[in-house]
Steps between C-alpha positions, in 0.01 A plus 500: 500500500602859462693670779540850646747609231229469239288760677811733520565463120141568413479797739806658319334427161186675627673807648819515293664624816703306750430739785122493440501122467677468840253738656200303359641169620625630841859389431824681452631629167812282520266195544318597180834528320603162637186331375529647154874401485381141596279480196763650265755246622242215482415580138836656403333808340462868581136566602501878537696779338535872566458779243501868602460395869176305406473132569385270217429129451717327258350261251611207710350676803168542324491119417563420868236744616235343272588150604518571873160686488341198332664264754383721788146521374490118439628455857199705624267291285648178645443629859145584410448163326630310812286722734191445285555128487498478880157673494382283206447801278657669196537868418563681176556875437425645158541864403275645226488843339186710536379436138557121516359464846180691426432389147693188389547236772213498755321202341813296475599571862149392603540170314841447653368552851217262442745236374735562790315557822818409697692803373504829683538748217627853543432743212710825497405796287755744372646654189768320304787670678354423845448140411855454373625631838269260692633215285865599548450522877335155516164637626313340210556179308360597161401816333264551203608828338421724206746735349871454457746337743855372472433148366862397545451515878187286525350174386175578316201337336246682283149538641334679213560770228263791522423797271619837630279786363427874524148567634259785578130565576248412229407867439847648558566806293869545408674839523557489127410258219461132583859383568674270267834480671632501862652845450157639424384404849732725700234774539275249683506444874679170563385277786802293598605248770779582748872451437592132544170372348543256206219674318683834523833348424379370163353832412827682590694268275253548210523879543887486524515306166327803344710761667225581746428485874201520733587861569449583134127475568350846581332357809539160669367349826666218693269245661610202702186294438368366168134514618535871560652561152218306338248701705668826384495383140128432520448859628697618202795640707769411253653209292710217615709191382430169657446126446181434309397232747464767769229684310342202307152558658510877441601454135227238457220712649624814324587722796859513377655473156840412363706780341642330183826655393698429179836484691392307797397134529650268752467198721692420811554196718386424854761269651546283809847563639705354786862505612749354249662184623249433788486147623113536477494571129332168416233569764438847368471379139240252617296773667524721191382219279205436725396861493541493121255213445294598190165401661569758768567806267212745521509834329 
């Protein structure tokens, strides 16, 4: 099992400061240096380097950080598994983004619970950035995310591929002629999710590819809840970009409409992700496949 020097190394990785790591761990700075030197001698590599008085991880140090984080989180999972076995129960923590949790997975989670009454399921809501942090810290086992994430750092399995569209109220009147391109939307009020949201991240990348940004819109409003954005759209308070699945009912009943643009048409993946190299990978793949059973898919 991992020892105290692992905590020291990860604390230095987190703070990039030997003094701060020592303060956090309630040990001396020489002890921190000694622990780091142990790893460097053990692996015969340099783990940190200084540049302009700033501490940086080397490439070898980054590899060790990723592997030790995975091992530490697996160790927590093992402890929970043993503890749960003694109480004859099983627990599973899944993180979902707001859009997925509210519009894309409820029926599948319900079927999973009915099939597995022995499992205590914890569902955590957060934006993509928050869920990646929870996963890295070992506080959740799996995450189901929208938006972009560093795929090289995680195992992943596709859940679905969804249309990403521009949308407004049925009777919305545009500031100028009906827009044909994204650039022609900048005089509209943009309703957008908070920084860190997968839905926003995709929009920012789409705009960046066109030499644009959210601040190019004459007015924009940040909202941390998709239900609120949809409510504001229905009251004709602006336009927005989101996954079509989130407004499927509103598009069907005609309260909202898609803004069709000549330079914008895209789909994006919803992915299950978990820590790369986890000893629980086979188990997580099985859970993902069960949640992906075709008879459970309801849109």
